[in-house]
C-alpha angles and dihedrals in degrees: 000000000000126000110226136176094268092058092045089049092051092049092049089046091048092049091049089049092051093047093047091049090046096047104039108018110025097052094049093042093051090045088052090049091050091048089050092047091051091048091052091048091047088050092051092048090047089049093052089048087050092050088049095046088049092052090049090047091050091049090049091048092051089049090049090048092049090049092048091050092050090048091050093050091048089051092049090048091050089048092051093047090048091048089052090050092050091049089049092048089048091052092050092047090048093051090046089050092047092051089049090050091049092047091050091046091049090049090051091048091051088052092049090049090051091048092049091048090050091049091048090047090053090048091049092050090050092049092042088052091048093048090045090050092052091048093050092035094225136082122271116217111228093204094048094046097039096126092051091049090049092055092048089050091049091052091052 
């Protein structure tokens, strides 16, 4: 095998190519690969943090929902209690109003009974005077015999 100028030229060209690739292409390419590797690692870490944050958010959301349900049940219980109180107050007021109406009606009935008694007394007096006048055959003067008539009315 003989070493000739072509082989030496190819070796020198190959060495220049290796040096050129090492200096201008290999370094930036490896740097670019390292940057990409770092971005991928950062993306994966961010994804894991996102998953963790999502899990925390879901737990907080479930907790908020549970608290909201408890508050809603408390509000419903308070509303039911208040409605029962209002119903009970209404019953008490209705009973009091009913008693007041019955008392007023009884008072009115008593007044009507007293009026009717007075009317009957007056009619009885008139009938008694008419009967006495027929018996005596003369007219009795109501003004003159007022005291006598008052006694008769009092006895009735």
